[in-house]
RODO-2510 file (C-alpha; in nm, 4 decimals, decimal comma):
residues 302
     n   res          X          Y          Z
     1     m     5,4246    17,9718    10,2966
     2     k     5,1823    17,8282    10,0468
     3     i     5,2315    17,9618     9,6960
     4     s     4,9839    17,9873     9,4092
     5     l     5,1023    17,9915     9,0489
     6     v     4,8552    18,1635     8,8151
     7     i     4,9275    18,0797     8,4519
     8     p     4,7123    18,2372     8,1783
     9     a     4,7429    18,0784     7,8346
    10     f     4,6103    18,1355     7,4858
    11     n     4,6917    17,8761     7,2189
    12     e     4,9884    17,7226     7,4008
    13     e     4,9329    17,3576     7,3048
    14     g     5,2532    17,1594     7,3522
    15     n     5,3856    17,3895     7,6253
    16     i     5,1372    17,3305     7,9077
    17     i     5,2340    16,9755     8,0070
    18     s     5,6076    17,0510     7,9812
    19     l     5,5628    17,3556     8,2039
    20     y     5,3634    17,1562     8,4591
    21     q     5,6317    16,8854     8,4718
    22     k     5,9021    17,1476     8,5353
    23     i     5,7005    17,3103     8,8120
    24     k     5,6307    16,9743     8,9723
    25     e     5,9994    16,8825     8,9491
    26     v     6,1112    17,2091     9,1077
    27     l     5,8531    17,2360     9,3858
    28     g     5,7665    16,8711     9,4432
    29     k     5,6757    16,8077     9,8074
    30     k     5,9196    17,0527     9,9635
    31     q     5,6796    17,3426     9,9179
    32     e     5,3030    17,3725     9,9636
    33     w     5,1743    17,4932     9,6302
    34     e     4,8838    17,5044     9,3893
    35     l     4,8678    17,5592     9,0164
    36     i     4,5888    17,7625     8,8562
    37     f     4,5628    17,7487     8,4782
    38     v     4,3438    17,9997     8,2973
    39     n     4,2521    17,8976     7,9454
    40     d     4,1892    18,2320     7,7764
    41     g     3,9623    18,1050     7,4993
    42     s     4,2276    17,8911     7,3262
    43     r     4,1309    17,7411     6,9913
    44     d     4,3813    17,4547     7,0002
    45     g     4,4414    17,1718     7,2456
    46     t     4,5539    17,3960     7,5336
    47     g     4,2354    17,3377     7,7333
    48     k     4,2557    16,9589     7,6940
    49     e     4,6141    16,9557     7,8219
    50     m     4,5071    17,1582     8,1244
    51     d     4,2163    16,9229     8,1958
    52     e     4,4527    16,6272     8,1738
    53     i     4,6802    16,7814     8,4379
    54     v     4,3866    16,8632     8,6681
    55     r     4,2673    16,5031     8,6542
    56     s     4,6113    16,3743     8,7529
    57     d     4,7024    16,6282     9,0244
    58     e     4,4659    16,7658     9,2886
    59     r     4,6909    17,0681     9,3360
    60     a     4,6031    17,1874     8,9853
    61     k     4,2931    17,3853     8,8922
    62     v     4,1722    17,5184     8,5592
    63     i     3,9450    17,8029     8,4557
    64     h     3,8094    17,7976     8,1014
    65     l     3,7078    18,1347     7,9575
    66     a     3,4525    18,1183     7,6758
    67     a     3,6449    18,3646     7,4568
    68     n     3,9842    18,5318     7,4347
    69     l     3,9223    18,8100     7,6880
    70     g     4,2802    18,9203     7,7375
    71     k     4,5467    18,8710     7,9995
    72     t     4,3978    19,1096     8,2546
    73     i     4,0685    18,9207     8,2772
    74     a     4,2543    18,5887     8,2807
    75     l     4,4768    18,6990     8,5681
    76     k     4,1883    18,8435     8,7697
    77     e     3,9956    18,5171     8,7375
    78     g     4,3045    18,3247     8,8444
    79     f     4,3634    18,5545     9,1420
    80     k     4,0092    18,4877     9,2638
    81     k     4,0879    18,1164     9,2899
    82     a     4,4324    18,1601     9,4476
    83     t     4,4565    18,0585     9,8130
    84     g     4,8320    18,0925     9,8627
    85     e     5,0032    18,3579    10,0723
    86     i     5,2354    18,4282     9,7792
    87     i     5,0925    18,4501     9,4276
    88     f     5,3134    18,3998     9,1225
    89     t     5,2253    18,4919     8,7659
    90     l     5,4033    18,2958     8,4973
    91     d     5,3659    18,2820     8,1198
    92     a     5,2923    17,9459     7,9609
    93     d     5,5414    17,9732     7,6722
    94     l     5,8332    17,8041     7,8574
    95     q     6,0533    18,1122     7,8175
    96     d     6,0692    18,1530     8,1969
    97     n     6,2222    17,8877     8,4212
    98     p     6,0298    17,7673     8,7298
    99     e     6,3659    17,7010     8,8963
   100     e     6,3871    18,0775     8,9563
   101     i     6,0961    18,0664     9,2024
   102     e     6,3391    18,0399     9,4955
   103     k     6,4928    18,3777     9,4025
   104     f     6,1533    18,5457     9,4280
   105     l     6,0790    18,3823     9,7629
   106     q     6,4112    18,5035     9,9035
   107     k     6,3175    18,8608     9,8131
   108     i     5,9750    18,8152     9,9712
   109     e     6,1444    18,6931    10,2901
   110     e     6,3575    19,0096    10,2878
   111     g     6,0381    19,2093    10,3324
   112     y     5,9343    19,2980     9,9777
   113     d     5,5697    19,2751     9,8748
   114     v     5,6137    19,2603     9,4966
   115     v     5,9047    19,1011     9,3125
   116     c     5,9401    19,1418     8,9367
   117     g     6,1438    18,9281     8,7033
   118     w     6,4152    19,0943     8,4966
   119     r     6,5010    18,9069     8,1768
   120     f     6,8697    19,0007     8,1917
   121     h     6,9670    18,8242     7,8685
   122     r     6,6399    18,8333     7,6808
   123     k     6,6072    18,5764     7,4005
   124     d     6,3498    18,7606     7,1904
   125     p     6,4026    18,9170     6,8452
   126     l     6,5679    19,2584     6,8231
   127     w     6,2467    19,4244     6,7036
   128     k     6,0897    19,3354     7,0370
   129     r     6,3873    19,4119     7,2606
   130     i     6,4631    19,7662     7,1380
   131     p     6,1110    19,9149     7,1854
   132     s     6,0861    19,7294     7,5158
   133     r     6,4094    19,8877     7,6431
   134     i     6,2889    20,2346     7,5460
   135     f     5,9557    20,1697     7,7152
   136     n     6,1230    20,0346     8,0303
   137     f     6,3507    20,3407     8,0441
   138     f     6,0558    20,5799     8,0585
   139     v     5,8685    20,3590     8,3053
   140     s     6,1709    20,3608     8,5348
   141     l     6,2214    20,7359     8,4889
   142     l     5,8625    20,8478     8,5413
   143     g     5,6942    20,5604     8,7228
   144     g     5,8407    20,6246     9,0662
   145     v     6,0112    20,2838     9,0987
   146     k     6,3202    20,1648     8,9119
   147     l     6,2470    19,8457     8,7200
   148     h     6,4380    19,7097     8,4214
   149     d     6,1630    19,4918     8,2758
   150     i     5,8065    19,5929     8,3603
   151     n     5,6691    19,3714     8,0800
   152     c     5,8097    19,0481     8,2213
   153     g     5,5207    18,8178     8,3117
   154     y     5,7243    18,6442     8,5823
   155     k     5,6226    18,8153     8,9085
   156     a     5,5460    18,7341     9,2718
   157     f     5,3029    18,9153     9,5012
   158     r     5,1962    18,8900     9,8592
   159     k     4,8255    18,8094     9,8630
   160     e     4,7357    19,1368    10,0342
   161     v     4,8776    19,3292     9,7376
   162     i     4,6362    19,1606     9,4993
   163     e     4,3477    19,2128     9,7434
   164     k     4,4077    19,5867     9,7791
   165     i     4,4591    19,6942     9,4192
   166     d     4,2376    19,6863     9,1139
   167     f     4,3328    19,6967     8,7474
   168     y     4,1561    19,6807     8,4145
   169     g     4,2266    19,6918     8,0405
   170     d     4,5933    19,6075     7,9860
   171     l     4,7090    19,7562     8,3165
   172     y     4,8160    19,4163     8,4516
   173     r     5,1769    19,4882     8,3547
   174     f     5,1744    19,7980     8,5790
   175     i     5,0614    19,6226     8,8971
   176     p     5,4069    19,6928     9,0530
   177     l     5,3645    20,0692     8,9929
   178     i     5,0134    20,0678     9,1379
   179     a     5,1361    19,8688     9,4374
   180     h     5,4278    20,1096     9,4901
   181     s     5,1904    20,4073     9,4870
   182     k     4,9930    20,2403     9,7681
   183     g     5,3008    20,1960     9,9870
   184     f     5,3998    19,8377     9,9078
   185     r     5,7684    19,7533     9,8679
   186     v     5,8732    19,6556     9,5149
   187     s     6,1936    19,4858     9,4015
   188     e     6,3229    19,2758     9,1106
   189     v     6,5441    18,9752     9,0458
   190     q     6,7377    18,8694     8,7388
   191     v     6,5923    18,5619     8,5713
   192     r     6,7091    18,3450     8,2857
   193     h     6,5139    18,3709     7,9651
   194     f     6,4800    18,1098     7,6942
   195     p     6,3765    18,1336     7,3275
   196     r     6,0260    18,0235     7,2381
   197     r     6,0267    17,6713     7,0935
   198     r     5,6578    17,6110     7,0293
   199     g     5,3670    17,8342     6,9395
   200     k     5,3619    18,1983     6,8342
   201     s     5,4169    18,5121     7,0369
   202     k     5,1014    18,7105     7,1126
   203     y     5,2825    19,0431     7,1294
   204     g     5,3145    19,2895     6,8427
   205     w     5,3439    19,6610     6,7738
   206     k     4,9867    19,7198     6,8891
   207     k     5,0829    19,5960     7,2353
   208     f     5,3646    19,8509     7,2577
   209     y     5,1315    20,1308     7,1487
   210     w     4,8621    20,0266     7,3952
   211     g     5,1284    19,9913     7,6620
   212     f     5,2321    20,3544     7,6071
   213     l     4,8730    20,4745     7,6472
   214     d     4,8296    20,2559     7,9552
   215     f     5,1468    20,4046     8,1044
   216     i     5,0033    20,7560     8,0663
   217     t     4,6914    20,6322     8,2465
   218     i     4,8999    20,4857     8,5289
   219     i     5,1049    20,8049     8,5692
   220     f     4,7834    21,0030     8,6031
   221     l     4,6198    20,7564     8,8441
   222     t     4,9242    20,7151     9,0680
   223     h     5,0613    21,0712     9,0665
   224     y     4,7731    21,3087     8,9919
   225     r     4,4522    21,1269     9,0840
   226     v     4,3972    21,3430     9,3929
   227     k     4,5916    21,6457     9,2613
   228     p     4,4749    21,6992     8,9005
   229     l     4,5720    22,0671     8,9130
   230     h     4,9384    21,9642     8,9421
   231     l     4,9131    21,8079     8,5970
   232     f     4,6707    22,0300     8,4069
   233     g     4,7853    22,3445     8,5863
   234     t     5,1493    22,2810     8,4983
   235     i     5,0769    22,2183     8,1313
   236     g     4,8370    22,5140     8,1212
   237     t     5,0966    22,7450     8,2767
   238     i     5,3632    22,6287     8,0309
   239     l     5,1295    22,7264     7,7444
   240     f     4,9873    23,0406     7,9053
   241     l     5,3207    23,2122     7,9838
   242     p     5,4647    23,2223     7,6284
   243     g     5,1222    23,3320     7,5021
   244     a     5,1237    23,6189     7,7523
   245     v     5,4802    23,7177     7,6552
   246     i     5,3846    23,7227     7,2866
   247     e     5,0759    23,9392     7,3434
   248     i     5,2574    24,1791     7,5791
   249     g     5,5426    24,2132     7,3302
   250     l     5,3029    24,2920     7,0455
   251     a     5,1143    24,5391     7,2653
   252     v     5,4397    24,7220     7,3476
   253     l     5,5279    24,7249     6,9771
   254     w     5,1829    24,8695     6,9017
   255     f     5,2257    25,1509     7,1570
   256     i     5,5817    25,2555     7,0706
   257     s     5,5295    25,2387     6,6953
   258     s     5,1874    25,2502     6,5311
   259     p     4,8806    25,0283     6,4991
   260     h     5,0011    24,9262     6,1537
   261     s     5,3390    24,8073     6,2859
   262     i     5,2013    24,4697     6,3895
   263     g     5,0411    24,4040     6,0523
   264     g     5,3150    24,1572     5,9629
   265     h     5,2813    23,9784     6,2960
   266     y     4,9243    23,8537     6,2669
   267     p     5,0242    23,4833     6,2749
   268     l     5,2192    23,5506     6,5962
   269     l     4,9229    23,7426     6,7350
   270     w     4,6873    23,4498     6,6770
   271     l     4,9401    23,2044     6,8155
   272     g     4,9605    23,4064     7,1356
   273     i     4,5817    23,4177     7,1656
   274     l     4,5598    23,0434     7,1084
   275     l     4,8207    22,9706     7,3775
   276     l     4,6403    23,1972     7,6239
   277     i     4,3019    23,0347     7,5629
   278     v     4,4316    22,6757     7,5822
   279     g     4,6397    22,7581     7,8907
   280     i     4,3416    22,9085     8,0714
   281     q     4,1224    22,6123     7,9745
   282     l     4,3727    22,3600     8,1118
   283     i     4,4182    22,5517     8,4372
   284     s     4,0391    22,5741     8,4717
   285     l     4,0115    22,1997     8,4030
   286     g     4,2644    22,1323     8,6800
   287     l     4,0734    22,3557     8,9232
   288     l     3,7482    22,1805     8,8321
   289     g     3,9152    21,8449     8,8975
   290     e     4,0355    21,9697     9,2375
   291     m     3,6799    22,0740     9,3263
   292     i     3,5461    21,7300     9,2287
   293     v     3,8144    21,5509     9,4330
   294     y     3,7517    21,7794     9,7316
   295     g     3,3762    21,7202     9,7111
   296     f     3,4244    21,3434     9,6847
   297     m     3,6616    21,3355     9,9834
   298     s     3,4177    21,5473    10,1878
   299     m     3,1334    21,3062    10,1083
   300     k     3,3451    21,0117    10,2214
   301     k     3,4158    21,1797    10,5564
   302     e     3,0454    21,2409    10,6121
***
C-alpha cells in the first residue's frame, strides 16, 4: 500500500531536514511513499528547508500557507494532496520516531481504520503531562473509545476515513472520535517519544482550554447531534425535579401552617422557581431541536 505522510510545521527550522532523512532511511525503496510538507506560515527558514527537500526528491511535496492558519487548516490542505491509501500525520519536532511506522501498518493490516500513537513514556515537562493525562482520562471515559493519548500527532488513517469526515477549528485532534462515531474501527499503538532538541513548543495552557471546549463540541456532535432532547432534556429534568420538590414542599408547609410560615423561606422559594423555569426552558430547547432534526431528515428523504 502506498502511504502519504502529511507533516504540518510552524517555525521548525533545523528539524525538517533531519526528519526527512530519518523518513527516507526508514522507508527507502521498500515502501511506496510520498511526503507532504505544509508550511503553516513559518517566519524562519522552515519553508526554505522544505523547498530544498522537494528539489532533491520527487516523492516530496510542499504547500506554503501565507499565514499561520493553524494545524487544522494545514492538515486539511495536506490531505487534499495525499494520494496514498494510508495517510500518516506526523509532527515536525523530531519527538516522534519514523521507525514506528511499521507498528501502525500492522494495526491497519489487522483491520483497523484509524491508529493513534500513544506516547507511553512522554518526554515533555510535568506541567504538560499532568493536564494532558486528566484530559485523556475524560476523553476515554466520555468519548466512546478508549484512547490513552488523543493529543498525540502521530496517527494513521485509511484514506476513506479522511474522505468521509469533516473537521474545523481545533477538532483535528478528535478525528479518531469522529471516525468511531461513523463506524470506523479505532486502535492505538505505543510509540517512543523523545525530548525536543530544537525550536519551541507551540502548545500552552490556551490549547488545553480550547481542547476542553472542543471536546464538549465533539461529545455533542457525536452523541446528541440527532437526539438533542437526550442532552437538553436530561439536564432540564435534573433541574426541574428539585425545583418541583421545593415548591411542593413549600406549598404543603403553607397549607398545614399559615401563609406567614414561609416568610423565612423566600430565598428557597425563588430558587425553586428559578430551577423550574430553567428546567422547562432546557426541555423546550431539546424538543425544538428534535423538531428541527426531524424536519431536516424529512426534507432529505423527499
